[in-house]
C-alpha positions as CSV (number, residue, x, y, z in Angstrom):
1,X,89.1,60.8,86.7
2,X,85.9,62.9,87.1
3,X,84.3,61.2,84.4
4,X,84.9,57.7,86.3
5,X,83.5,59.0,89.4
6,X,80.3,60.3,87.7
7,X,79.9,56.8,86.2
8,X,80.3,55.3,89.8
9,X,77.9,57.6,91.3
10,X,75.3,56.7,88.6
11,X,75.8,52.9,89.2
12,X,75.5,53.4,92.8
13,X,72.2,55.3,92.3
14,X,71.0,52.6,90.2
15,X,71.8,49.8,92.7
16,X,70.2,51.7,95.6
17,X,66.9,52.2,93.3
18,X,67.1,48.3,92.6
19,X,67.5,47.4,96.3
20,X,64.5,49.8,97.0
21,X,62.2,48.4,94.5
22,X,63.2,44.9,95.5
23,X,62.1,45.6,99.1
24,X,59.0,47.2,97.9
25,X,58.0,44.2,95.9
26,X,58.8,41.9,98.9
27,X,55.9,43.4,100.8
28,X,53.2,43.4,98.2
29,X,50.0,41.7,99.0
30,X,49.0,38.3,97.7
31,X,45.5,37.2,96.9
32,X,45.2,33.9,98.8
33,X,47.8,30.9,98.5
34,X,49.4,30.4,95.1
35,X,48.9,27.2,93.5
36,X,52.1,25.2,94.0
37,X,55.1,26.3,91.9
38,X,53.4,29.6,90.7
39,X,53.6,33.2,92.0
40,X,50.4,34.8,93.1
41,X,49.1,37.4,90.7
42,X,46.9,40.4,91.1
43,X,43.8,39.7,89.4
44,X,43.1,41.6,86.1
45,X,39.6,42.4,85.2
46,X,40.7,41.9,81.4
47,X,42.4,38.5,82.1
48,X,39.6,36.1,81.0
49,X,41.9,34.1,78.9
50,X,41.6,30.3,79.4
51,X,45.0,28.6,79.7
52,X,45.2,25.0,80.9
53,X,48.6,25.6,82.3
54,X,46.9,27.8,85.0
55,X,44.6,24.9,86.1
56,X,47.5,22.3,86.0
57,X,48.4,22.7,89.8
58,X,44.8,21.4,90.8
59,X,45.6,18.0,89.4
60,X,48.3,17.3,92.0
61,X,47.3,15.0,94.8
62,X,47.2,16.7,98.2
63,X,46.1,16.0,101.8
64,X,43.3,18.7,102.2
65,X,39.7,18.0,102.6
66,X,36.8,20.5,101.9
67,X,33.7,19.8,103.8
68,X,30.6,21.9,103.0
69,X,27.0,22.2,103.8
70,X,24.1,24.2,102.5
71,X,22.3,26.1,105.0
72,X,20.6,29.0,103.2
73,X,17.4,30.5,104.2
74,X,15.5,33.1,101.9
75,X,14.8,36.6,103.1
76,X,14.1,36.7,106.8
77,X,14.3,32.9,106.9
78,X,11.1,32.5,105.3
79,X,12.1,29.8,103.0
80,X,14.5,26.9,103.6
81,X,16.8,25.6,100.7
82,X,18.2,22.1,100.1
83,X,20.9,20.8,97.7
84,X,20.0,17.1,98.4
85,X,20.8,15.2,95.2
86,X,22.2,18.1,93.5
87,X,25.6,18.0,92.0
88,X,28.4,20.1,93.5
89,X,31.0,21.4,91.2
90,X,34.3,22.5,92.4
91,X,36.7,24.6,90.0
92,X,40.3,25.5,90.8
93,X,40.8,29.4,91.0
94,X,42.5,30.8,88.0
95,X,42.5,34.2,86.5
96,X,40.1,32.9,84.1
97,X,37.8,31.1,86.6
98,X,38.0,34.3,88.8
99,X,36.8,36.4,85.8
100,X,34.1,33.9,85.1
101,X,32.8,34.0,88.6
102,X,32.8,37.7,88.7
103,X,30.6,37.9,85.4
104,X,28.3,35.0,86.3
105,X,27.8,35.7,90.1
106,X,28.7,39.2,90.3
107,X,31.3,38.2,92.9
108,X,34.5,36.2,92.9
109,X,34.0,35.4,96.7
110,X,30.4,34.4,97.3
111,X,26.8,34.6,95.9
112,X,23.4,33.2,96.2
113,X,21.3,34.4,93.0
114,X,18.5,33.0,91.2
115,X,19.5,30.6,88.7
116,X,18.1,32.3,85.7
117,X,20.0,35.4,86.5
118,X,23.2,33.6,86.5
119,X,22.4,31.7,83.2
120,X,21.4,34.9,81.5
121,X,25.0,35.8,81.8
122,X,26.6,32.7,80.3
123,X,27.3,34.5,76.9
124,X,29.2,37.3,78.7
125,X,31.4,34.8,80.7
126,X,34.9,34.0,79.1
127,X,35.1,30.9,77.2
128,X,37.3,27.9,77.8
129,X,37.1,24.2,78.5
130,X,37.9,23.9,82.4
131,X,35.9,20.5,82.5
132,X,38.9,18.3,82.7
133,X,40.1,20.1,86.0
134,X,36.6,20.4,87.5
135,X,35.7,18.0,90.3
136,X,32.1,16.8,91.2
137,X,30.3,15.2,94.1
138,X,26.8,14.9,95.0
139,X,24.9,16.7,97.9
140,X,23.4,14.2,100.3
141,X,20.0,14.2,101.9
142,X,21.4,16.2,105.0
143,X,22.5,19.0,102.6
144,X,26.4,17.9,103.0
145,X,29.2,17.2,100.4
146,X,32.9,16.8,100.5
147,X,36.0,16.7,98.5
148,X,39.1,14.9,99.5
149,X,42.8,14.5,98.3
150,X,43.1,18.4,97.3
151,X,46.3,20.3,97.1
152,X,46.9,23.7,98.5
153,X,45.0,26.3,96.7
154,X,41.8,28.3,96.2
155,X,38.5,26.7,94.8
156,X,35.2,27.8,93.7
157,X,32.1,25.6,94.8
158,X,29.0,25.7,93.1
159,X,25.6,24.1,93.3
160,X,21.8,24.7,92.9
161,X,19.5,25.1,96.0
162,X,15.9,24.4,95.6
163,X,13.2,26.0,97.9
164,X,11.5,23.6,100.3
165,X,7.8,23.7,100.3
166,X,7.6,27.3,98.7
167,X,6.6,26.7,95.0
168,X,7.0,30.5,94.1
169,X,10.7,30.8,95.5
170,X,13.3,30.7,92.9
171,X,16.0,27.9,92.6
172,X,19.4,29.4,93.6
173,X,22.7,29.2,92.2
174,X,25.1,28.9,95.0
175,X,28.8,30.0,94.7
176,X,31.6,30.3,97.4
177,X,35.4,30.8,97.1
178,X,37.3,28.5,99.6
179,X,40.9,27.8,100.4
180,X,42.9,24.5,101.2
181,X,46.2,24.8,103.0
182,X,48.3,22.7,105.2
183,X,46.7,19.1,104.9
184,X,43.6,20.1,106.8
185,X,39.8,19.8,106.7
186,X,38.2,23.0,105.7
187,X,34.5,23.2,106.8
188,X,32.3,25.8,105.4
189,X,28.7,26.8,104.5
190,X,27.0,27.8,101.4
């Protein structure tokens, strides 16, 4: 009988530990909205592996719009930049894309770096062909651009910004992470 009571006490301790673990994981922070049908994952500095399945969520139709503009000025506002006529690229956020942005732009949130600096790190970035999942548009003469019909999720917006009237200023590679959610228009600046 004592043996059965000891086993029942062990089982009760295991169930209590499982319940505690379950309650702790329910409070774990998330990193932006997870793509539909996926759980958010903590980023791993080592996870630079390209997996097409990570990008699949971005191909679903949605009701969100991203409306962006470039309003970057150089140090102390001395140089004005424009993206007029430049291609604007939008990449869905995945562990591989996040790692790639961290390598190229030294940030996975936002950057404005000389284009040559970003290009010099190309061979260090994780490989993979995300091209089928990338969306493109063109920056208009007023330095504005938009993407429509997007599902909920996080995206990386990238474009080139050229200096206006300052021949010695570098062309900048501009990057920003933006989030779409709830069928809304999200306005942002690069």
